[in-house]
C-alpha positions as CSV (number, residue, x, y, z in Angstrom):
1,X,-15.5,19.4,16.2
2,X,-18.3,21.0,15.3
3,X,-18.8,24.6,16.3
4,X,-21.6,25.5,18.3
5,X,-23.3,27.6,15.6
6,X,-23.3,24.1,13.4
7,X,-24.6,22.0,15.9
8,X,-27.5,23.9,16.3
9,X,-28.2,24.8,12.5
10,X,-28.2,21.1,12.1
11,X,-30.6,20.4,14.6
12,X,-32.9,23.2,13.8
13,X,-33.2,22.2,9.5
14,X,-34.0,18.3,11.2
15,X,-36.8,19.9,13.5
16,X,-37.7,21.7,10.0
17,X,-37.7,18.5,8.1
18,X,-39.4,16.7,10.7
19,X,-42.3,19.0,10.9
20,X,-42.9,19.0,6.7
21,X,-43.6,15.0,7.2
22,X,-45.3,15.5,10.5
23,X,-48.0,18.2,9.3
24,X,-49.1,15.3,6.2
25,X,-49.7,12.7,8.6
26,X,-51.2,15.3,11.1
27,X,-54.2,16.1,8.7
28,X,-54.7,12.8,8.6
29,X,-55.1,12.9,12.3
30,X,-52.4,10.1,13.3
31,X,-51.6,10.1,16.6
32,X,-47.9,10.1,15.1
33,X,-47.9,13.8,14.3
34,X,-45.3,17.3,13.6
35,X,-44.2,16.8,17.2
36,X,-43.4,13.3,17.0
37,X,-42.0,13.1,13.5
38,X,-40.1,16.4,14.4
39,X,-38.6,14.8,17.5
40,X,-37.8,11.2,15.9
41,X,-35.6,13.5,13.6
42,X,-33.9,15.9,15.8
43,X,-33.0,12.8,17.9
44,X,-31.8,11.4,15.1
45,X,-29.7,13.8,13.8
46,X,-28.7,14.5,17.4
47,X,-27.7,10.9,17.7
48,X,-25.8,11.1,14.6
49,X,-23.8,14.3,15.3
50,X,-22.3,12.6,19.0
51,X,-21.9,9.3,16.9
52,X,-19.8,11.4,14.6
53,X,-18.4,13.9,16.6
54,X,-18.3,13.3,20.0
55,X,-15.6,11.1,20.9
56,X,-12.8,12.5,18.5
57,X,-10.9,13.2,21.7
58,X,-11.0,9.4,21.9
59,X,-10.3,8.2,18.8
60,X,-7.1,11.3,19.0
61,X,-5.5,8.0,21.9
62,X,-3.3,5.8,20.5
63,X,-4.7,2.0,20.9
64,X,-8.0,3.0,20.9
65,X,-10.4,1.8,17.2
66,X,-13.5,3.3,17.2
67,X,-16.6,3.1,14.9
68,X,-18.3,6.1,14.9
69,X,-21.2,4.5,12.6
70,X,-22.2,2.1,15.3
71,X,-24.4,4.2,17.3
72,X,-26.0,5.8,14.4
73,X,-26.4,2.2,13.0
74,X,-28.9,1.7,16.5
75,X,-30.9,4.2,15.6
76,X,-32.5,2.6,12.1
77,X,-33.0,-0.7,14.4
78,X,-34.1,1.3,17.6
79,X,-36.8,3.5,15.7
80,X,-38.5,0.0,16.0
81,X,-40.6,0.6,18.6
82,X,-42.0,3.8,17.4
83,X,-43.2,2.5,14.1
84,X,-44.9,-0.4,16.1
85,X,-46.7,1.5,18.5
86,X,-47.7,3.5,15.1
87,X,-49.3,0.1,13.7
88,X,-53.1,-0.8,15.1
89,X,-54.4,-4.3,13.9
90,X,-58.5,-4.1,13.8
91,X,-59.4,-7.9,12.3
92,X,-58.3,-8.2,9.2
93,X,-57.0,-4.5,8.6
94,X,-53.8,-3.2,9.7
95,X,-53.5,0.4,9.7
96,X,-50.5,3.1,10.4
97,X,-48.0,1.0,8.3
98,X,-47.9,3.8,6.5
99,X,-46.8,6.1,9.0
100,X,-44.7,3.5,10.8
101,X,-42.6,4.3,7.7
102,X,-43.2,8.3,7.7
103,X,-41.3,7.6,11.1
104,X,-38.1,5.3,10.2
105,X,-37.6,7.7,7.0
106,X,-37.5,10.2,9.1
107,X,-35.3,9.1,11.3
108,X,-33.1,8.3,8.2
109,X,-33.6,12.6,7.6
110,X,-32.1,13.3,10.7
111,X,-28.9,11.0,10.4
112,X,-28.4,13.1,7.1
113,X,-28.5,16.1,8.2
114,X,-26.8,15.7,11.6
115,X,-24.1,14.2,9.3
116,X,-24.3,17.3,7.2
117,X,-26.1,15.9,3.8
118,X,-27.9,18.4,3.7
119,X,-28.5,18.0,0.3
120,X,-29.7,13.8,0.6
121,X,-31.9,15.1,3.5
122,X,-34.1,18.3,1.8
123,X,-34.5,15.6,-1.7
124,X,-35.7,12.8,0.8
125,X,-38.1,15.0,2.1
126,X,-39.5,16.1,-1.2
127,X,-39.9,12.3,-2.4
128,X,-41.5,11.1,1.0
129,X,-43.7,14.2,1.1
130,X,-44.4,13.4,-2.3
131,X,-45.1,10.0,-1.6
132,X,-47.2,10.5,1.0
133,X,-49.5,13.1,-0.7
134,X,-49.6,12.4,-4.2
135,X,-49.8,9.2,-4.5
136,X,-52.6,8.3,-2.1
137,X,-55.2,9.3,-4.3
138,X,-54.2,6.9,-7.2
139,X,-54.1,4.3,-4.5
140,X,-57.4,4.8,-2.9
141,X,-58.4,4.8,-6.3
142,X,-57.1,1.7,-7.4
143,X,-58.5,0.0,-4.2
144,X,-62.2,1.7,-4.4
145,X,-62.1,-0.8,-8.2
146,X,-60.7,-3.3,-6.8
147,X,-62.3,-4.6,-3.4
148,X,-63.5,-7.3,-2.2
149,X,-67.0,-8.3,-0.9
150,X,-69.0,-11.0,0.7
151,X,-72.6,-11.7,-0.4
152,X,-74.9,-13.8,1.7
153,X,-77.8,-15.0,-0.3
154,X,-80.7,-16.9,0.4
155,X,-82.4,-19.1,-2.0
156,X,-83.9,-22.2,-2.7
157,X,-81.8,-25.3,-2.4
158,X,-79.5,-26.1,-5.3
159,X,-80.6,-23.1,-7.5
160,X,-77.0,-21.4,-7.0
161,X,-73.9,-22.6,-8.7
162,X,-70.8,-20.6,-8.9
163,X,-71.1,-20.8,-12.6
164,X,-74.2,-19.2,-12.7
165,X,-73.5,-16.5,-10.7
166,X,-70.2,-16.2,-13.1
167,X,-72.5,-16.1,-15.6
168,X,-75.2,-13.8,-14.2
169,X,-72.3,-10.5,-13.1
170,X,-70.4,-11.3,-16.1
171,X,-67.1,-12.0,-14.2
172,X,-64.1,-13.6,-14.6
173,X,-63.9,-17.3,-12.6
174,X,-60.9,-15.8,-10.8
175,X,-63.6,-13.2,-9.2
176,X,-64.9,-15.8,-7.3
177,X,-63.1,-16.4,-4.1
178,X,-65.4,-18.7,-2.4
179,X,-68.7,-20.2,-2.7
180,X,-69.5,-22.2,0.2
181,X,-73.5,-23.3,0.5
182,X,-75.8,-24.4,3.9
183,X,-78.1,-25.8,4.1
184,X,-81.3,-23.0,6.4
185,X,-84.2,-25.1,6.6
186,X,-85.4,-28.2,3.9
187,X,-86.2,-25.9,0.8
188,X,-83.4,-23.5,1.1
189,X,-80.2,-22.7,1.1
190,X,-77.7,-19.8,2.7
191,X,-75.1,-19.4,0.1
192,X,-72.0,-17.1,1.1
193,X,-69.7,-16.2,-2.3
194,X,-66.6,-14.0,-1.8
195,X,-65.7,-11.9,-4.7
196,X,-62.2,-10.1,-5.9
197,X,-61.7,-7.3,-7.5
198,X,-65.3,-5.6,-7.5
199,X,-66.6,-2.1,-7.5
200,X,-68.9,-0.5,-5.1
201,X,-71.1,0.7,-8.6
202,X,-70.6,-3.3,-9.9
203,X,-71.8,-4.6,-6.9
204,X,-75.1,-2.4,-6.2
205,X,-75.4,-3.7,-10.5
206,X,-75.2,-7.2,-8.7
207,X,-77.6,-7.2,-5.9
208,X,-80.1,-6.6,-9.0
209,X,-79.4,-8.8,-11.0
210,X,-79.0,-11.8,-8.4
211,X,-82.0,-10.8,-7.1
212,X,-83.8,-11.0,-10.3
213,X,-82.8,-14.1,-10.2
214,X,-85.5,-17.5,-10.0
215,X,-85.4,-18.6,-6.1
216,X,-83.3,-16.1,-5.0
217,X,-85.2,-14.1,-2.3
218,X,-82.7,-12.2,-0.1
219,X,-79.1,-10.7,-1.4
220,X,-77.1,-9.2,1.5
221,X,-73.4,-7.5,0.8
222,X,-70.4,-6.4,3.3
223,X,-67.3,-4.7,1.8
224,X,-64.2,-6.0,2.8
225,X,-60.5,-4.8,2.4
226,X,-61.8,-0.9,2.1
227,X,-58.8,1.2,1.0
228,X,-57.5,3.3,4.2
């Protein structure tokens, strides 16, 4: 059985490692912040300690076989309810998946700490923080150049075609994801175009190009797939 000091030491280390990951989420103003990640990590650590060392007296008895990994295994699936609570769906946008994943990985850090695998716990904490803090700027830069935009164009009847828009904007055929024409009145159409893998700078220039086309009266742009 572990000494009282060893148990306390593992719980404190788990709380510290969980706080490091939680701080990264806290600075982005997510609901699951420092305290949530600390509690998850400490709780998982305690579950691991109980699972590994809490039944030593029972296992010593004859004709009794216990699997000490069963409690720890339930943490992996049971922690999902907290992750689900961190995920928000707003229309076509789903937010909170990264925070849900961080809660799940913090539980793994707690299990490793409870099992005495300090190096694995410390290394995992470093890797997780590097992913959360270091990769996000790269992800945002990539998404900023690869957004989807919806164009709503009012033009003279038959004035626009997918090929004309593609040539005007100098884009690849695959970037025109949708082209829908609806009659506004007897002389004009309302054209809805969905363009993929475009940057805001490209779309700003595209608006000017489209307005210069013969027969085009109005051009409105709605951004989709904003990075977050």
